[in-house]
N, C-alpha and C positions, 0 to 999 in steps of 0.2 A: 488773885493771881490769874484765875481763869478768865476774867473779863479783860485783863491786859493781853492775854494770848489771843482772844477773839478780836480785840481792837487791832493788834499787830497784824493778824492775818487779814483783817478787813482792809487795813491801810496798804498792805502788800498787794492785795487783789486790785484795789483802786489804782495804785501806782503802775502796776503791770498793764491794766486796761488803758490808763492814760498814755503810757509809753507806746502801746500798740496803736492807739488812735493817733497819737502824734506822728508815728512812723508812717501810718497810712496817709495822713494829711500831707506829709512831706512828699510822698510819692506822687500824690495827685494835686500838688499845689498848682494853682492857676498860673498861666504864663503872665508875665508882666505886660503892662501897657507899652505900646510902641508906635512909632511912625515909620513908614517905609515909602520909598519912591518907586516909580515905574522902572527905573534903572536897576533897582535891587530885586524886583519881582523875578520869579522863575519863569523864563520864556520857553514855551514849547511851540514848534511849528509843525503844522499838519497840512494835508492836502486842502482842507476846508479853510484854513487860516491860522491864526495864532492864539494861544492862551497864555495870559500873564497871571500867575498865581502869586498873590501877595501874602496869603497866609492860609494854612491848612492844618487841621488836626484839632486836638482837644483845647478847649478854653475853660474858663470858670464855669460857664453854664451850658456848654455844648460838648457833646462827646466827639463829634467829627465835623467841625465847621470848614467852610471854604469861602474865601474872599478872593475874587478874580475878575479879570477883564478878558472878554473874548472879542476877537476881530474876525468876522466871517466874510469871506470873499463873495462877490456877487454870484447869485445862482446856487450857493452852497448852504449847507446846514451842518452843525457839529455832528448830529446824529438824528435819526427819525424821532418823532415824539416818543417819550419814555416816561417811566415812573420810578420812584424810589422813596425810601422812608423819610428822607430829609425834607423839611420845609424849605422853600426856595423863593427868593425874590430876584427878578431880572428887570433891569432898567435900561432901556435903549438910550445911548448917548449920541450916536450918529448913525445915519442911514435909514433905510426903510426895509420892511420885510413883512412876513406873515406869522402871527402868533398861532399856535395850536394849543387848545386847552380842552381836554375831555371830549375830543372829537369835533370841536367847533373851531373854525378859523376866522380870523379877523386881521385887518391891517395893523402893522406895527410901525411906529415912527419915533423919532427922537423925543424924549420926555415921557414916553409910555412906560408903564410898569406892569409886570405880570407877577402874581403871587400864586404859587402852586403848593397846595396842602399835601401832606404825605399821601402817596399812592395815586395822586391825580396824574393823568396823562398830560404831558406838556412838552412844548418845544418852540423853536423859532427858526425860520428860514429867511435868508437874505434874498428877497425878490427884487431888490433895487439894482442900480448900475454902479454903485460905489460900495466900499466896505461898510458893513454893519458892525458897530462897536457897542457892546453892552457890558454892564456891571452885573455880577452875580454874587449873591450871598446865599449859602445853604448850610443847614446844620440839623443835628438831632439834639434836642434839649435834654438836660439832666433833671428837669423838674425842680429847678431852684425856686423856692418861694420868694415872692417879692419882699423887699425890705420893710420892716414894720416902721410906721411913723412914730416919731418920738415926741 
């Protein structure tokens, strides 16, 4: 009889733990895959130009991701070189400018990519005569391990 009580208490503990884990998983469930257009992106206009935010926030493997397009007016920059905890990729789609990375500058043109590791100083300025358009992705990872090969 005693082993039945121990087994019952063990099953109750496992069920409670599984229920708690299930509730936590439901609260942090990843967002589903999606496709969106530039027309559906959130557009914000500033003195320096426009930012189109396609997606922002938590994903399956990122705590605070950002996928956006920025269009910088000639002679402008979004902000001076800066740093943050997120990793960031920037790819120039149109225009010319100047990259800044850890105190060094170099020309930026369509097709160029800059990767900024966490806490590296980085930025871009439109030094051309036409708008500079770039794609940006940044995120803080959750440390999701790679999928095991089967």
